[in-house]
N, C-alpha and C positions, 0 to 999 in steps of 0.2 A: 447527618448533614455533612460532616467532614468527609465521609466516604463518597457521598455524591459529588461534592465539590472536587475531590481529587479525581474522580472518574471523568467529570466534565473537563477539568483542566488538562488531563492527559489526552483526551480526545481532541480538544482544541489545539493543543500543541501538535498533535499528529495531523490535524487538518492541513497544515501547510505543506506537509510532505506525505500525505496519506497514500499516494500511489506507491511510493517507495516502501513505506513502513508496512503497508498491507500486503506487499508482495505482488501487486498488480503489474502486469506487463502493459505495454502500450495498447495491445489488443484487448486487454481486460478493462481499460479505462472507460468511463461512462461514454455512451454513444448517443448521437442524435438520430432518431429513426422517424422519418416523416415529420420533422420539426419537434419531436418529443425528446426531451432530455431523459435518458434512461440510465439510472444508476442502480446499484444493488439494493439500495434502501428505499428509493423513491423515484417516481416518474413525475416530471414537471413539464407543462406546456402552456402556451398562450392560446386560448380559444375565444370564439365570438358567438353571441347568441343569434346573430343574423349571418346569412350567407353573403351579404353584400353591404356596402357602405353607401349612404345617401347623403349628398352635400346638405348641410344645415341640420342634419339629424344626429342624435346621440347613438353611437354604436356601443352596445354593452359588451365588454370583454371580460375575461376571467383568467386568473392564474390558477390552473388546475394542479393541485398537489395530490398525488396518489401514493402514499407510503405502502410498503409491503407489510404483510401481516405481522403484528406485534410492534410496529413502529408508529410514531405519531408526530405531528407538527403542532405549533403553538399559536394561540390567539393573541390579540392585542391586550387582553386583560391579564395582568401578571399574576402568576401563582407563585409557588415557592421557588421555581426555577424555570428556565426556558425563555428564549427570545422569539418574538413574533416574526413571521415572514414579512419582508419589506421589499419594495422595488427601489433599487438604487437610482435608476434613471430610466427614462423613456427616450426612444428615438422615433419620432413621429414626423409625418409630413408637415411642412411649414403651415402655421396657423392652427394646427390641431392641438388639443389640450386634453390631458388625462386627469381625471378626478381622483378622489380618495378611495381607498379600499373599503368596501362594504363588508363588515365582518359578521359571519353567522354566529349563532349561539354555540359556545364550546361545550366540551364534556368535562365534568369534575372527575379528574383522574388521579387517584392516590398512587404514590410510587411504591412498588412492592417492597415489603420488609422495612418500611420506615413510616414516619409521621408526615412525610412531605406530600403535597398535593399540587398537581399542575392543572392548568386550564387549557385543554388540548383538543385536537381533532384526531380521532383514532383512525379514520378512514379517509376516503377521497373527500376533498373539500374544494369548493370553488370560491376564490376570493375575487368578487366581481368589482370591476373598475369601469366607470363610464368614460368614454372617449368622445369628445366633441369634434365632429367633422366640419371644417369650415364651409360656409354656404357657397363660397366662390371657388371651391376646390375643382380643378380642371382635369386631374389625372384619371386614367382608366383603372388604376389599381390603388389600393390604400394599404401601404406597407407599415408594419409596426414591429418594434423590437423593445423588449423589456429586459433590463438587467435585474434579476431577482436573486435575493439571498434568503436562505431559510435554515432553520435548525430542525433536524430530524433525530428522534431519540427512540431507543428501546431501553436497555439497561445502561447503554452508553449513548452519547450524543455526538452528532457530526454537524458541523457548520459548513454549508456548501453554497455555491452560487453558480449561476449560468445565465446566458443570454438566450431568450426564447423569442421566436419570430412568428409572425402571422401576416399573410397578405390576402386581402379579399377584393373582389372586383367592385368597381364603383358604377352605380346606375341611378338614373332618376326614378322618381316615383316613391315607392314604399320599401321598407325593410322586409326582406324575405326570411322567415324563420329558418334556423338551422336545425333540421330534424334530428341530427345526431345528438345534439346537446340540449334539445328543448326541455326534456324532463329534468335534467340536471340543473339548468338555470332556474326553472320553476321551483324546484326544491330548495335551491340556495336562497332565492328571493323570499320564500316562505319562512326561512330560518333567520331572517334579519330581525333584530329586536324591534318591537312596536314602540313608536315614539309618541303617538297620539292616544293616550289612555287616561283613565281616571284613578290610577293607583297613587296613593300617598305613602311616602317612605319616611321613617325617622329612625334614629339610633340613640342608644344610651350606653354610656360607659360606666361600669361599676365593678370595683374590685379588680380582678384580673380578667374580666369578661367584657365583651362588646356585643350588644344585642340589637338586632334590626327588626323593625315591625313594618309590615306593608299592609295597608288597609284599602278595602274596596267596598264602595257602597252598592256595587252590582254583584256581590258574592262571586268574585272572579276565581276564588279558590275552592268552589263547591265540589269540583271534580278533580282537585289536585291530589296527587299522591306523594310528591316530593318537590321541594323548592331549593334553589341555590342562589347565592348572591356573589357576583364577581365584581369586586371593586376595581376601579380604573387605576388606582395608585397602590403601590406597595406600602407596607407598614401600617395598614389599617386594621387587618385582622390576621389571625393565624389560621390558615385553612384546616389544619388538622393537628392533633387527633380529635379535639373537642369540637363537635358540631351538633347542636341540639335543635330540633325543628318541631314546631307546633303549628298545626294547620287547622283553621276553622273556615267556614264558607266565606267570611268577609275579612279575615285577618290571617296572615302568615307571619310567624316569628322565627327568627334564626339567631342562635347565640353561638359565638365563637370565643376562643381564648384571644387575648391580645398578643401581638408580636412583641419581641424583646424590646425593640426601640420604636414604640408606636408613635405615630405623628401626634403632636400635641395641639391643643386648642382647636380641635376639629369643629367646624360649624356646619359643614355639609360634606357628604360623601357621594360622589358620582359612581355609578356602576350599572351592572346588568342583573336583573332578576330573571331567573329561568324557572319556569313552572312546568312540571311534568304531569300530565293528566293520566287517568286510569288506563287509557289506550296506548300509553307510551309516547304520545305527541308532546313535544317540548315547545313552549312559547316563551320568547324573551321580551322583556320590557326595559327600556332605558329608564333608569331611576335616578333621581336626585334626592337623597335622604338628608333631612335636616336634623340637627341635634335636638333631642326631645327635651321638653320642659315638664314641670309637674302636671300641668293641666292636660297636655297631650298624652302623658303616660297614664293618667287616670282615665282618660277617654278610651285608650286602647284596652286597659284592664276591664272597664265596664263592658265593652263590646265582646271581649274574649269571654267574660263571665256569662254574658247573655247567650252567646252562640255555643258555648260548651254545655249549656243546660244548667247553669248555676245561677241564673237570675231569679228574681222573685217568683216568676211564673213557674219555675221548676219545682219550687217548694209546694205550690198549689197542686200541681199535677202529681207530685210525689205522695201527697196525702199526709194528714196529720198523724195518723197511726204510725206511718213510716218514721217520721221524725221522733215521735215518742219512743219508738223501739230503739232508734239509734242513741238517744239520750240515755236510755236504760243500759245499753251496751257500754257506753262510755263510762257510766257510773260503776258498773261491775268491773270493767277493765281497770279503772283507776284503783278500785278496792284491791284487786288481785295484784296490782303493781307493787303493793307493800311487801309482797312475798318474794319479789325478784331480788337477786343478789346485788344488783347495781345500786339499789336503794339502801341496802343494809348499813353502810357506814354512816349515812346521815340519820337514819332512824335510831342508831345507837346514840347519836348526839341528843336527839329528842328524848330518848328514854332517860338519859343522864339528866337532862334539864327537868323532866317531870319528877324524877326521883328527888331532886333537890328542893322541890316545892311541896313535899309531902305534908308539911304542916302549914302551908300558906292559906290565905283567905280564899274562900270558894269563888268569889267574884274575880279575883286575880287569876286563878287557875283557868276559869272559863275564858277570860280575855286572852290568855296565852293560846288557848285552843283556837279562838277566833282569828288571832293574828297569824298563827301558823297556817290555818286554812286560807286566809287571804293571800299570804305569800305564795302558796301553791297555785291557787286559782288565777291570780293576776299574772304569774310567770307563765303558766300554760297559755293564757290568752295573749300575752305579749309575744312569746315565741311563735304562736300561730299567726299573729298579725304580720310579723316580719316574714314568715314563710310564705304567706299569701301574697304579700307585696312583691317578694322576689319572683315568685311564680308568675304573677301578672306581668312583670317586667321581662319575662322570657327566660328566667333562670331555671335550669333543670335541677331543682333541689327537692328534698323530701324531709320528713320528720327526722330529727337528730342531725340536721344539716350542720349545726355548729360544731359537732365532733368530727366533721370532715375538714376542719380548719386546724392545721397543726399548732398555730400560736395559741388558739383557744384551749386545745388539749394541754399544752405546756402550762398555761395559766392554772388549769385545774390541778395539774401535778403540784405546782407551787402551793396552791391553796390547801390541798389535803395534807401535804407534807408539813406545812407550817402549823396547821391545826393539830396534827399529830405531835409535833414538838411541844406545842402548848399543853396538850393533855399529859405529855410525859414529864412536864415540869421544867423543861429547858428555859422557859421564860413564862411570865404571867401576862395574859391579855389585859389591856387597859392601863398598864403601868407606864408604858413608853410609846414611842412613835408608832410601832407596828400594831399597837392595841386598837388603833382606829379601825383597821379592817378586821382584825381577828375578833373583836368584841361583838361584831355583828351576829355571830352564831354561838358565842359562848358566854355572853353576859347574861345577867338575870332580868333585864328589861324586856318589854314587849318586842323591841326591835330584834332581839335574838330569836324569838319564835318566828317572826315574819321572815327573816333572812335564812333561817333554817329551812323554812318552806321553799324559799327561792332556790337554795342549793339542792334540796331534795328533788325539785323538778328538773333542774339542769342535768343532774347525774342520772335521773330516772329515764331520760329520753332514749338512751341506748337499749332499754328493755322494752319489749312489746308483749303485753299480757294478752291472754285470751279475751276476745270481744273487742280489743282495742283496734285491730286492723280494720275491721269493717267500719267502726265508728269514725276513725281518722280518715279513711278513704272517702267516706261520705262527706265529712266536714270540709275537706280540702277541695271538693267539687261544688261547694255551695257558696252562697253570698257570705260576706264578712259577718253579718249579724247572726246568721244560722250557725256558721262555723264557731263563733264565740260562745254560743249556747252549748254546743257539743263539747268544746274544750273546757268550759267552766264546769260541766258535769263530770268530765274526766278528772279535773283537779279536785272537785268535791269528793269524788270517790276515793282518791288517794289520801285525802286528809281525814276522811270519815272516822277511822279507828281512833286517832288521837282526839278528834273533836268530841266523839262520844265519851271517851275516857275523861276529858276535862269537864264535861257537863254532868258526869255521874258521880255524886258523892260516894255511893256505895262501892263503886269500882276503885275510886281513889283511896278508900280506906285500906284496900289490900296492897297499896304501894308501900314498900319498905320505908321506915322512918329514916330521916337524915342522921348520919353519925360518922365516926372516924372511918368506917368501912368504905365510905364514898371516895376517899382519897385513892385507895387501891383500885376501886371500880373505875374511877376517872383515868388513872394511868393505863388500865387494861384497855379502855376504849380508844387509846391511841393507836393500837395495832390494826383495827379496821381501817383507820385513816392511812396508815403506811401501806396496807394492802391495796387500797384504792389508788394510791400514788404509783405503786409498782405496776398495777394493771394499766393505768393510763400511760406510763412510760413504755410499756410493751406496745400499746396501740400506736404511740408516737413513733416507735422504732419501725413498725410496719409502714407507716405513712411516709417517713422521710429518710429512713435508713439508720444504721447504728451510730453514725457520726452525730446526727441530730439528737438522737436519744442520749448519747453520752454528754453532749453539750448541755442539755436541759438538766440531766442528773448532776453535772458539775455546778450548774447555776443554783440548784437546790442546796448543794453543799455550801456554797457561798452564803446563801440565806441563813442556813443553820449557824454558820460561824458568826454572821452579823447579829443574829438574835442572842446567841450565847454571850457575845461581847456586851450587848445592851443589858442583859441580865446581870452579868458580873460587874458592870460599871455602876449599877444602881446604889451599891454601898460604898463606892470609892469617893475620893475627894472630888471637888468641883472640877478641877483641871482634868483629872483622868476621866471623869464622867463625860465631859464635853469631847475629849479626844476619842473616847469609845463611840460616841454618837456620830462623829464625823467619819470615822473608819467604817462603822456599820452602814452609814448612808452610802459610802462609796461602794462597799461590797454589794449592797442591795441593788444599786443602780447598775453595777457590773453584771449582776445576775439577770436583771430584767432586760439588759441589752441583747441577750441571746435571742429574744423574740424577733429581733430585726435581722438575724443572721441568714444568709442565703441557704445554709444547710437545713433550715426549717421550711424550705419550699417543698410542697408535696411532689412526690415522684409521679411522672406521667405513666399512664397505662396501668397494668396490674402492679400494685405496689409490693406484691409479695415475691416477685422475681424468682419463681420456680419452687417455692416451698409453701405449702398450705399452712393454715393457722394451727394445725395439729402437728406440724413438723414433718409431714409426709411429702414425698416427691409427687409432682403433678402426674407423671406417667403411671404411678402405682395405683392411684385411686380415681382421678377425675381429669377432665379437660377444662381449660379456662373457657368461660362462657363466650359465645359469639352467636348472634341471631342467625347469620348465614349458615353456620355449622349445624344449628338445630334444624333448619329447613332442609339442608342436605341429608342429614341422618333420617329425618321423617320421610323424605322422598324415597329413601332406600328401604323403608319399612322398619327402621330401628326406633324403638321408644327411647325417650330421653327424660331423665330426672334432672331438673335445674334447681340448684340451691343458691338463692341470692342471699349473700351474707356480708358481714363486715367485722373487722377486728374489735370494734367498740361495742358490738351487739352481743351482750351477755347471753340472751336467749338463743342466738345463733350458735354460739360456742357450746352451750349446754346441749343443744340438739345434735350437734356434730359428735360430741364426745359420747353421749348416752345412746344415740340411735344410728346416725348415718355412718359412723366409723366402726360400728360393731360388726363382728364376723357374720352374724345372721343377716343383716341388711346387705352387706357387701356380697354375700353368697346369693341373696335374693336377686340382686342386680345381675349377677353372672347367669343365674338360672333362667332369667327372663330376657336375657340379651339387651339389658338396659344400659345405655351410655349415661354416665354420671358427669354433669357439668356444674361448675361453680363460678358464680359471678361475684367478684370482690368489690364491694361498694365502700371500702374503708376510705378511699379518696373518691372524689366526684368522678362519675363515669356516665356520660350521657346515654350510652346504649342501655345500661342497666336502668337508668332513670326512665327511659321510654317504656321498658318492660313493666316497671312498677306502675307507671301511669296507665298502661294498657289494662292491667288487672285491678286498677283502682286501689292500689296500696300505696300509702305514703312513705313507707320505709321498709327495711328488712326486719325480720326474715320473711322470705317468700319462697315457697316450695311448689314447683310446677312439674306435674307429671304429664309429658306429652305422649299420647299413643303413637304407635308406628304408622297408623293411617293418617295421612295429612288432613283428611276431611273431618276427623274426629276432634271433638272439643277437648282441650287440656283439662286436667284435674288439679284443683288447688288443694294442697294438703294443709292440715291445721298448723298454727304457729307454734304449738307445743307438740313435739313428736314423741312417739314411742315406737319400738321395733314392730309391735303388732299393728299399729296404724299403717305404717309404711308397707309392710308385707301384705296387708289386706288390699291396699291400693294396687300393688304389683299384681296380685292375683285377679283383680277385676279388670285388668287391661284387655 
C-alpha cells in the first residue's frame, strides 16, 4: 500500500509540471485532432448518439475515454485506489441542462504484486450523459463543451483534464441515429445496472469478515459463473486478498475481510452486484443490502442447504444404504483416530486416569467410560454445529477451523503447558485458584473424564484418519440432523477403545495396580504435554511469525512463575500467602493479555514466507498453489501434483516426511515431468477452501494429481500416503 501511495503521490506532483518532467516539447504535448483530445495514455472526446438535436427532446451524449493498452480509468464505485472521472462544468446553450453520468458496470481489477483491488474500466468506456434541449430553442446548431477531469493508471497514475467540444445541427422532427457510434451507445446502455429487479440483499458482520447474501426467487444465478459486489462507500469491505464466493441458482454469497477502519453501525449498504454468466456476459444490479437478523440468516441457510442438495430430499435420493455406509466410515475413522500422534498426549492422560482406578468399583469405572464418550461425542457435534453455521453464513471454513485462529492455538499452548507443570509436580490441581480449570482433566471425578474427552476432540481435529475424509465431506453437505448423526458416529468410534475397556472387567484386570510407581509414571506423562505445547508453538510461529511465538512462550513462562509462587505460598504465613496470590494473579493476567496483542494477528497470504514446513526452499521442491497456475500448466500438457496441507495437520506433516519429500518420489516427479504445488491452509485461504469444497473435502490433507490433458479427470490420492502409492499414481498418468 505504501509503495502504491508513494507512486501515486509522485505522479500527482508530477502532474502539475508533467510536460517539463516528462521531457515533452511543445510539439509533443497532447493535441486535439478533430475534436479528440489525444494524449500518450488516453484519448478523450465528447460524442452524441444522434446526428442532430431536436428542440424539446433529450440528446444523449457521452464522454468517450479510450486508454491505450495496459492503462485504465475508474468508476464511481471506490476500490482501494483511484478517482472517478467527473465533469467539472458544462458550457451549454441557454436553457439546456445536462444530467448525471450513467455508469457502466466496472471490472474487478487487482493491482499487480499487491493485495489492492480497483474498480476500473480497462478499455474504451462511454460515460453517457443526457442533455435536455429546450423546446423553444431557435438556433441552427447546438454547441456543447464539457470540462472533464480523469485519472488514468497503469503501474503509475496520471490526473489530467481537458475541454472537449461537440456541435450538432438542430432540426425539427425526430432524432437521427449516429451510425458511427450506434453500437457503442447500445453496448454502454446494456451495461448499466438494472434497477427494477427482484433481488434481495443482506449482509452480516462476524469476526474479521463481512458476508453479503443475494437471494432471487427466480433463480437469477442459475447460469452465473462469478459475482462481484461494488459498494458505493469506502470502508465497507476489503476487496482483497480474501474474497470467497458461493453460488447457487437462487443465492449468491460473497465474503470479504473487513477494512482496517470499517464503518460502524451499518444498517444498510448500497452498491452494485455484478453477475457474470457462462458466456462471459456481465449484468449489474443496483442493490441495497440490509443488515441481516437471525431469521433472515436462517432463511438464507435453509435455501442454500436445499439448493446445494443438502435438504431432506437429498437424503432420500442418496439412499439409506449410502448413509449407513457413511456412518460406518465415520465409526472406523474415529477408531483409527486414536492411533494418530496428535491425540497421544490426551490419551496418555486417560491412561493415567484409568490406571489410578484399577481397584475402583465396576459401576464407577463404567460411568467414567460413559462420561469420556459423552465428552467426545458432544464436542464433535458442537464443533460441527458451529462449522455448519459459519458455512451457512458465507464463511469459507473447514474442519479444524479453530486451529486457524492464533489466539485459540495460544490458549492450547497454555493449557498443555500448565497441565505438564501439574504432572511434573510444580503445583497440585485443586488446591488453589488455578485448580478450577486444571481439575477438569486431572481430578478423579466424572467431570475429569468428560473434559478429557472434550480436550481429546479439540486436539484430534488436526488429524484426518482414513475413512474420515469421505464421511466428513458427506456430513458437511447434508442437513444439520444428518450431519449430527455422522459426527456422533465419528465421536463414538474415537471413544470406543476406552469405552470397551471400562465395560470389560476381564480387560480391567490386566491394568496394573495403583502404587508408588504411579508418581514416576505421572511425572513421565508430563513430557507428552510439553511436546504438544512445543508443536503448537511451532504452528503459531508459522501463523503469526516468530515475534508472536516468542510472546506466547514468554506468557507461558509468566504462568509457570505464577503457579510456582502459588505452590510455594501454600505453606507460608497468611500475609505471604495473600501476597503470593496477588502477584500470581497479576502475572496470569499479564500472560493472558498476550491474546489481545496485534502480533497475534494472522499473516495474510502464504504464512510461510518462502520456507516450507520441512525447512526447504520453495524453488527447490514445489511452487505455491494457485488455481490459475494449475490451469496454465495443464494447458501446456504438464501434469500437476497438488498437496493441500497445514502446519497444524499432523497427518500432512507425516506424509511429507515419509513420502512426498523422499528421494524416490521427488525423482518420480522429475521422471514424469510433474510440477509439484503446495497449498498452505495454516491460516484461512479462500482459494484453498474453494478447492476443498470442489472435491467435497472438509479439511486437509488433500492430494490431487492433475493429468497433463486438461480434459482428463484429476485423481485423488489417499489421505495416508506411501511412496508406492504415489509412484503407482504417477505411472498410471
